[in-house]
Structure formats: C-alpha cells, structure tokens
C-alpha positions in Angstrom: 7.7 -0.3 -19.4 9.1 -2.3 -15.9 7.4 0.3 -13.2 11.6 -0.4 -12.6 13.0 1.9 -15.4 13.0 5.0 -13.2 13.6 3.0 -10.1 17.5 3.7 -8.9 18.5 2.2 -5.5 20.9 4.2 -3.3 23.6 3.8 -1.7 24.2 0.9 0.9 23.8 2.6 4.8 22.0 2.3 7.1 22.9 -1.5 7.8 24.6 -3.1 11.1 25.7 -6.8 11.7 25.0 -8.3 15.3 27.4 -10.6 16.0 27.5 -13.4 18.0 29.4 -16.2 16.9 28.3 -17.7 13.9 24.7 -16.7 14.7 24.5 -12.7 12.8 21.7 -11.1 12.9 21.2 -7.6 10.0 20.3 -4.4 11.4 18.7 -2.2 8.5 17.0 1.1 9.8 15.4 3.2 7.2 13.2 6.9 8.0 10.1 6.5 5.6 8.0 9.9 4.9 4.8 8.3 6.7 3.2 7.4 9.9 3.8 4.1 11.5 0.3 3.1 11.6 0.5 3.4 7.5 4.1 0.9 7.1 1.9 -1.1 9.9 -0.1 -1.6 6.7 1.5 -2.2 4.7 4.2 -4.9 6.8 0.9 -6.8 7.7 -1.8 -6.9 4.7 -1.6 -9.5 2.4 -2.6 -6.8 -0.3 0.0 -5.4 0.7 2.9 -7.9 0.9 2.2 -9.1 -2.3 3.7 -5.9 -4.3 6.9 -5.9 -1.8 8.0 -8.5 0.1 9.8 -11.5 -0.4 7.1 -13.9 0.3 3.0 -14.1 0.4 1.2 -14.9 3.5 -2.7 -16.8 3.8 -3.4 -14.4 6.4 -3.0 -11.0 8.2 0.3 -10.7 10.4 -1.2 -8.4 12.9 -2.2 -11.2 15.5 -0.5 -13.7 16.6 -0.4 -16.8 15.6 0.0 -18.4 12.4 0.2 -17.7 9.2 2.1 -19.6 5.5 4.7 -17.4 4.2 5.2 -18.7 0.5 8.8 -17.3 -0.7 8.7 -15.6 -4.5 10.8 -15.4 -7.3 12.6 -18.0 -5.9 14.2 -21.0 -8.0 11.6 -23.9 -5.8 8.7 -22.1 -4.1 8.3 -23.2 -0.8 6.0 -23.0 2.1 7.1 -22.5 5.2 4.8 -22.1 8.3 5.6 -18.9 10.7 4.8 -18.2 13.8 4.1 -14.3 14.9 5.3 -14.0 18.2 4.5 -10.0 19.1 2.3 -7.9 17.1 1.5 -4.6 18.6 -0.3 -2.0 16.2 1.7 0.2 15.0 4.7 -0.4 16.8 6.1 -4.0 16.8 6.0 -6.9 14.6 8.0 -10.1 15.6 7.6 -13.5 13.5 9.6 -16.6 12.3 10.1 -17.3 9.1 11.7 -21.2 8.5 14.8 -20.8 11.0 14.9 -17.5 10.4 13.7 -14.3 13.4 12.4 -10.7 11.6 11.4 -8.8 13.6 10.0 -5.1 12.5 10.2 -1.9 14.9 8.0 1.4 13.4 8.8 4.4 16.0 7.6 7.9 15.1 9.9 10.1 13.4 8.2 13.5 13.3 5.1 14.1 12.4 4.7 12.0 10.0 7.8 10.2 9.1 8.8 6.2 10.9 11.9 5.4 11.7 12.2 1.8 10.8 14.4 -1.3 11.9 14.5 -4.2 10.5 16.4 -7.5 12.5 16.6 -10.2 10.5 19.1 -13.5 11.8 20.8 -14.6 8.2 23.4 -17.1 7.3 26.4 -15.3 7.6 27.0 -16.4 3.9 24.9 -14.3 2.2 24.5 -11.2 5.5 25.4 -8.9 2.7 22.6 -10.7 -0.3 20.0 -10.4 2.3 20.6 -6.4 3.2 20.5 -6.0 -0.4 17.3 -7.7 -0.9 15.9 -6.2 2.0 16.8 -2.4 0.6 15.5 -3.0 -2.4 12.1 -4.3 -0.5 11.7 -1.1 2.0 12.3 1.0 -0.7 9.3 -0.5 -2.4 7.4 -0.4 0.9 7.9 3.2 1.1 7.2 3.7 -2.9 3.9 1.8 -1.9 2.6 3.5 0.7 3.3 6.6 -1.1 0.5 6.1 -3.8 3.1 5.1 -6.6 3.1 2.0 -9.0 5.9 -0.5 -7.4 7.0 -3.9 -9.4 8.2 -6.4 -6.5 12.1 -7.3 -6.7 12.8 -10.0 -5.5 14.6 -13.8 -6.0 16.6 -13.8 -9.1 14.7 -11.0 -10.5 16.9 -9.1 -7.6 19.7 -10.6 -7.8 20.1 -9.6 -11.8 18.7 -6.1 -11.0 22.1 -3.7 -11.8 21.1 -2.1 -8.8 21.2 -5.7 -6.4 24.7 -6.2 -8.0 26.0 -2.8 -6.7 23.9 -3.0 -3.5 25.6 -7.0 -3.0 29.0 -5.1 -3.7 28.6 -2.0 -1.3 27.4 -4.3 1.7 29.5 -7.2 1.4 32.2 -4.3 1.6 30.7 -2.6 4.6 30.2 -6.0 6.3 33.9 -7.3 6.0 32.1 -10.2 3.7 33.5 -12.2 0.6 31.2 -12.4 -2.7 30.4 -15.8 -3.2 31.9 -17.4 -6.5 28.7 -17.6 -9.3 
C-alpha cells in the first residue's frame, strides 16, 4: 500500500509571485500545527530532508557554509554546490541551490504553530510547476513532523501524481501563466 493512498492535496492557495522583470519569485505561505523549532529541524536535518525535500544534502543546513545538494527524482541527477547564507534558528534559513535563491522564514503562530513562508526564485516558465511541487513537499514536511508515514513526492513521480497535475493547473490559472505543452 502506498503511503500516498490516503493523501489528497488541498487547493492551490497561499501563493503569490513577486515579479521583477524576467526574475520571478514564488512566495508560498503555509500555517503548520507545529512549533518553529520542530519545523526548523525538518528544514535543515538531512535525515528529515530525505523524506520530503526535492534534494538530499550532504550536511545539516542549519549553519552558514557550503553544502552539496543532490536532486532527487530528476531525469538526470544533479549535484549542486549550495551556499547557506543565513541560518538563524528557528527563524530564517537562506541558501542558493544552483542559480536559484531559497529563503524560509518561520514565525510563531499561536502557542504551538508556525507560519512558514518560502521565497524561491524560479524561471517564470516553470513558476506554476514549482508552486505545485513545493505545495506537495510542504504537505509531506507537515506530515513528517506530525509523525505520520510519508512518501517523498518529487520530480517525475510528483508530476505523474494526479494531485500535482491539478495543483499545477490551478497555480497556472492563478498566476496567469500558460501550461507547458508536453
């Protein structure tokens, strides 16, 4: 039985785009029912990343420095040097992944929750795909922290998942971008 059998992603919500010419940044906000310290561990610890993130890391991302991030589920696996620029536990994590900048902000939400905000600059042709992918990844992150059994849903496997296809179309409509012709 697949760990995804009982998983249906919610609607495409909480996403906006910051546009600066040809440079577009996806901004995705999620409210998680877990405190920032637990979310921080899931964002930085390689043992946690391997359950939800679209990459593996050769080290903990919780301190400034260099790491090797390896894509997962891509047609051609790629290892890219990442520079962790800021690591202010459990509030802010910034790093680059190849030519892309990624920033995670964690804000306490009530007594035990976190408002998680992701900024990720993505080529505008793929911004809806990125939003759909991160939507699934963050859902898996939340399930992992809750102690539920999770299945990493990234790369080609994500794109074949019916929920990703729906999210991709919904985000494309929200952002006013065309869906790629496959």
